[in-house]
One Martini backbone bead per residue (centre of mass of N, CA, C, O) as a GRO file, in nm:
protein
  150
    1MET     BB    1  -0.919  -0.458   1.389
    2ALA     BB    2  -0.908  -0.682   1.618
    3THR     BB    3  -0.888  -0.725   1.977
    4ALA     BB    4  -0.690  -0.917   2.224
    5LYS     BB    5  -0.702  -1.078   2.555
    6VAL     BB    6  -0.488  -1.312   2.735
    7ILE     BB    7  -0.549  -1.472   3.045
    8PHE     BB    8  -0.335  -1.661   3.270
    9ALA     BB    9  -0.325  -1.966   3.475
   10THR     BB   10  -0.047  -2.163   3.623
   11ILE     BB   11   0.127  -2.470   3.723
   12THR     BB   12   0.181  -2.704   3.490
   13GLY     BB   13   0.125  -2.550   3.185
   14ASN     BB   14  -0.151  -2.610   3.050
   15ASN     BB   15  -0.271  -2.312   3.036
   16GLU     BB   16  -0.051  -2.200   2.859
   17ASP     BB   17  -0.116  -2.386   2.625
   18VAL     BB   18  -0.402  -2.286   2.584
   19ALA     BB   19  -0.322  -1.989   2.537
   20ASP     BB   20  -0.146  -2.046   2.287
   21VAL     BB   21  -0.367  -2.158   2.104
   22ILE     BB   22  -0.546  -1.908   2.113
   23THR     BB   23  -0.339  -1.698   2.016
   24GLU     BB   24  -0.271  -1.831   1.744
   25LYS     BB   25  -0.558  -1.818   1.628
   26PHE     BB   26  -0.591  -1.519   1.632
   27GLU     BB   27  -0.354  -1.459   1.445
   28ASN     BB   28  -0.468  -1.631   1.201
   29LEU     BB   29  -0.731  -1.419   1.204
   30GLY     BB   30  -0.605  -1.113   1.249
   31VAL     BB   31  -0.563  -1.073   1.551
   32THR     BB   32  -0.479  -0.861   1.800
   33VAL     BB   33  -0.259  -1.013   2.048
   34THR     BB   34  -0.238  -1.071   2.403
   35LYS     BB   35  -0.033  -1.222   2.663
   36GLU     BB   36  -0.097  -1.297   3.023
   37GLU     BB   37  -0.024  -1.325   3.340
   38ILE     BB   38  -0.232  -1.274   3.607
   39SER     BB   39  -0.018  -1.139   3.812
   40GLN     BB   40   0.052  -0.913   3.567
   41ALA     BB   41  -0.244  -0.825   3.558
   42ASP     BB   42  -0.518  -0.608   3.458
   43ALA     BB   43  -0.851  -0.596   3.420
   44SER     BB   44  -0.864  -0.311   3.272
   45GLU     BB   45  -0.742  -0.413   2.996
   46PHE     BB   46  -1.026  -0.498   2.877
   47GLU     BB   47  -1.121  -0.202   2.793
   48SER     BB   48  -0.901  -0.205   2.524
   49VAL     BB   49  -1.071  -0.446   2.404
   50ASP     BB   50  -1.281  -0.670   2.230
   51ILE     BB   51  -1.140  -0.941   2.353
   52ALA     BB   52  -1.190  -1.155   2.638
   53VAL     BB   53  -0.958  -1.386   2.807
   54VAL     BB   54  -0.980  -1.668   3.034
   55VAL     BB   55  -0.719  -1.901   3.186
   56PRO     BB   56  -0.794  -2.103   3.440
   57TYR     BB   57  -0.737  -2.265   3.726
   58THR     BB   58  -0.818  -2.535   3.944
   59TYR     BB   59  -0.806  -2.563   4.287
   60ASP     BB   60  -0.858  -2.841   4.409
   61GLU     BB   61  -1.193  -2.783   4.539
   62GLY     BB   62  -1.272  -2.513   4.338
   63ALA     BB   63  -1.051  -2.307   4.334
   64LEU     BB   64  -0.906  -2.030   4.281
   65PRO     BB   65  -0.648  -1.865   4.192
   66GLU     BB   66  -0.458  -1.702   4.408
   67GLU     BB   67  -0.324  -1.495   4.190
   68GLY     BB   68  -0.649  -1.422   4.091
   69LEU     BB   69  -0.832  -1.278   4.305
   70ASP     BB   70  -0.804  -0.976   4.237
   71PHE     BB   71  -0.884  -0.999   3.944
   72TYR     BB   72  -1.166  -1.109   3.996
   73ASP     BB   73  -1.268  -0.866   4.158
   74ASP     BB   74  -1.201  -0.643   3.946
   75LEU     BB   75  -1.375  -0.749   3.715
   76GLN     BB   76  -1.662  -0.707   3.860
   77ALA     BB   77  -1.618  -0.374   3.851
   78LEU     BB   78  -1.668  -0.368   3.557
   79ASP     BB   79  -1.746  -0.215   3.232
   80LEU     BB   80  -1.807  -0.441   2.939
   81THR     BB   81  -1.978  -0.315   2.746
   82GLY     BB   82  -1.931  -0.451   2.414
   83LYS     BB   83  -1.785  -0.696   2.498
   84ILE     BB   84  -1.600  -0.993   2.451
   85TYR     BB   85  -1.615  -1.330   2.590
   86GLY     BB   86  -1.390  -1.594   2.726
   87CYS     BB   87  -1.362  -1.938   2.859
   88ALA     BB   88  -1.075  -2.138   2.951
   89GLY     BB   89  -0.954  -2.474   3.065
   90SER     BB   90  -0.770  -2.663   3.280
   91GLY     BB   91  -0.816  -2.996   3.417
   92ASP     BB   92  -0.949  -3.258   3.642
   93THR     BB   93  -1.171  -3.521   3.646
   94PHE     BB   94  -1.115  -3.621   3.936
   95TYR     BB   95  -1.297  -3.365   4.059
   96GLU     BB   96  -1.558  -3.359   3.905
   97ASP     BB   97  -1.756  -3.110   4.019
   98ASP     BB   98  -1.469  -2.926   4.008
   99TYR     BB   99  -1.433  -2.923   3.714
  100CYS     BB  100  -1.343  -2.620   3.601
  101ARG     BB  101  -1.471  -2.401   3.796
  102ALA     BB  102  -1.310  -2.138   3.726
  103VAL     BB  103  -1.430  -2.099   3.450
  104THR     BB  104  -1.722  -2.053   3.548
  105ASP     BB  105  -1.660  -1.820   3.744
  106PHE     BB  106  -1.548  -1.624   3.529
  107SER     BB  107  -1.799  -1.620   3.354
  108HIS     BB  108  -1.982  -1.492   3.572
  109ALA     BB  109  -1.815  -1.237   3.610
  110PHE     BB  110  -1.851  -1.129   3.323
  111LYS     BB  111  -2.162  -1.099   3.329
  112SER     BB  112  -2.146  -0.859   3.548
  113THR     BB  113  -2.014  -0.649   3.319
  114GLY     BB  114  -2.185  -0.678   3.029
  115ALA     BB  115  -2.071  -0.885   2.873
  116THR     BB  116  -2.035  -1.100   2.591
  117GLN     BB  117  -2.077  -1.418   2.513
  118GLY     BB  118  -1.892  -1.571   2.239
  119ALA     BB  119  -1.848  -1.856   2.390
  120ALA     BB  120  -1.825  -2.144   2.505
  121ASP     BB  121  -1.700  -2.309   2.738
  122VAL     BB  122  -1.371  -2.461   2.792
  123PHE     BB  123  -1.274  -2.797   2.864
  124VAL     BB  124  -0.960  -2.937   2.980
  125ASN     BB  125  -0.797  -3.238   3.009
  126LEU     BB  126  -0.529  -3.121   3.092
  127ALA     BB  127  -0.368  -3.148   2.816
  128PRO     BB  128  -0.370  -3.024   2.507
  129ALA     BB  129  -0.540  -3.242   2.266
  130GLY     BB  130  -0.671  -3.306   1.984
  131GLU     BB  131  -0.989  -3.213   2.031
  132ASP     BB  132  -0.908  -2.963   2.192
  133LEU     BB  133  -0.794  -2.804   1.953
  134THR     BB  134  -1.060  -2.788   1.800
  135HIS     BB  135  -1.221  -2.645   2.025
  136LEU     BB  136  -1.036  -2.393   2.048
  137ASP     BB  137  -1.064  -2.297   1.759
  138ALA     BB  138  -1.375  -2.266   1.768
  139PHE     BB  139  -1.381  -2.064   1.998
  140VAL     BB  140  -1.230  -1.836   1.848
  141GLU     BB  141  -1.412  -1.817   1.602
  142GLN     BB  142  -1.664  -1.738   1.769
  143LEU     BB  143  -1.556  -1.480   1.894
  144VAL     BB  144  -1.508  -1.334   1.625
  145GLN     BB  145  -1.795  -1.352   1.514
  146THR     BB  146  -1.930  -1.202   1.747
  147GLN     BB  147  -1.767  -0.940   1.717
  148GLN     BB  148  -1.857  -0.877   1.420
  149LYS     BB  149  -2.173  -0.853   1.510
  150ASN     BB  150  -2.143  -0.620   1.742
   0.00000   0.00000   0.00000
């Protein structure tokens, strides 16, 4: 049975909602999953799971979550070769070019670890609803399929 870890950062609660949707879908697919807030997590926890997921918010004009800066730095120092990763997160299209930039930044950080991107990044405008839920379910399904092929 596959294992997954979902790490999230949130101010408004939207990204915790995104993380909840992702976690529930993993559970429905029979994946053993844990969810943790980024300030309580250690990036090295990803070394002991098959699938690693980060759900960060983007602060102001493209900044990473303040409470996730150490996690971000620590992540880049890991060797996650053989692991599958995915990034998703809530943002606000008001910020245009900076919309969900932290999701993209974390995705690039994962690439430097040797991990395999299991699904395309998912951007959610504000709270997840409607099509967002469909996209998040497909995101998790793709992560699991990629892990099974790995």
